[in-house]
C-alpha positions, 0 to 999 in steps of 0.5 A, spaced: 167 760 506 164 754 508 167 750 513 169 743 510 168 737 514 171 730 512 167 724 509 168 720 515 165 725 520 159 726 515 158 719 515 158 718 523 153 724 523 148 721 518 149 714 522 147 718 529 140 721 525 139 713 523 140 711 530 134 716 532 137 722 534 134 728 532 138 734 527 137 739 533 141 734 538 146 732 533 147 739 531 148 742 538 152 736 541 157 737 535 156 744 534 155 745 527 149 748 524 142 744 523 142 746 516 149 743 514 146 737 517 139 737 513 144 738 507 148 732 508 141 728 509 138 730 503 145 729 499 145 722 502 138 721 500 140 723 493 146 718 493 141 712 495 137 714 489 131 716 494 130 723 492 131 726 485 138 730 484 145 730 482 149 725 486 155 726 489 160 722 484 156 726 478 157 733 482 165 731 482 165 729 474 161 735 473 166 740 476 172 736 473 168 737 466 167 744 467 174 745 469 177 742 463 172 746 458 175 752 461 182 750 460 180 748 453 176 754 451 183 758 454 187 754 449 182 755 443 183 763 444 190 762 445 190 758 438 185 763 435 190 769 437 196 766 434 193 764 428 190 771 427 198 774 428 201 769 423 196 771 418 198 778 419 205 776 418 205 771 413 202 771 406 198 765 404 203 763 399 208 763 404 212 769 403 212 775 408 208 781 406 212 787 404 213 793 409 209 799 408 
């Protein structure tokens, strides 16, 4: 699983880049991969509206929406199954079906 860095650390890394340091220098000094820094820089440019893509805030909303959709689909499946079981036990006129 990828390592997670705090937002403040990411911000400091991006500030170092804006200050004139190269990605390779920052990566070597902080012992993180250059690809991680490139990804952060790209996301920062997307968040600033300089590149097309999904902003960080939109990504957070998207993850939350997908999680909620999964919960609702699960609840719907349970409700459908309960409805099926009730149809098997109760006749449409409200009485129980006779045993066979």
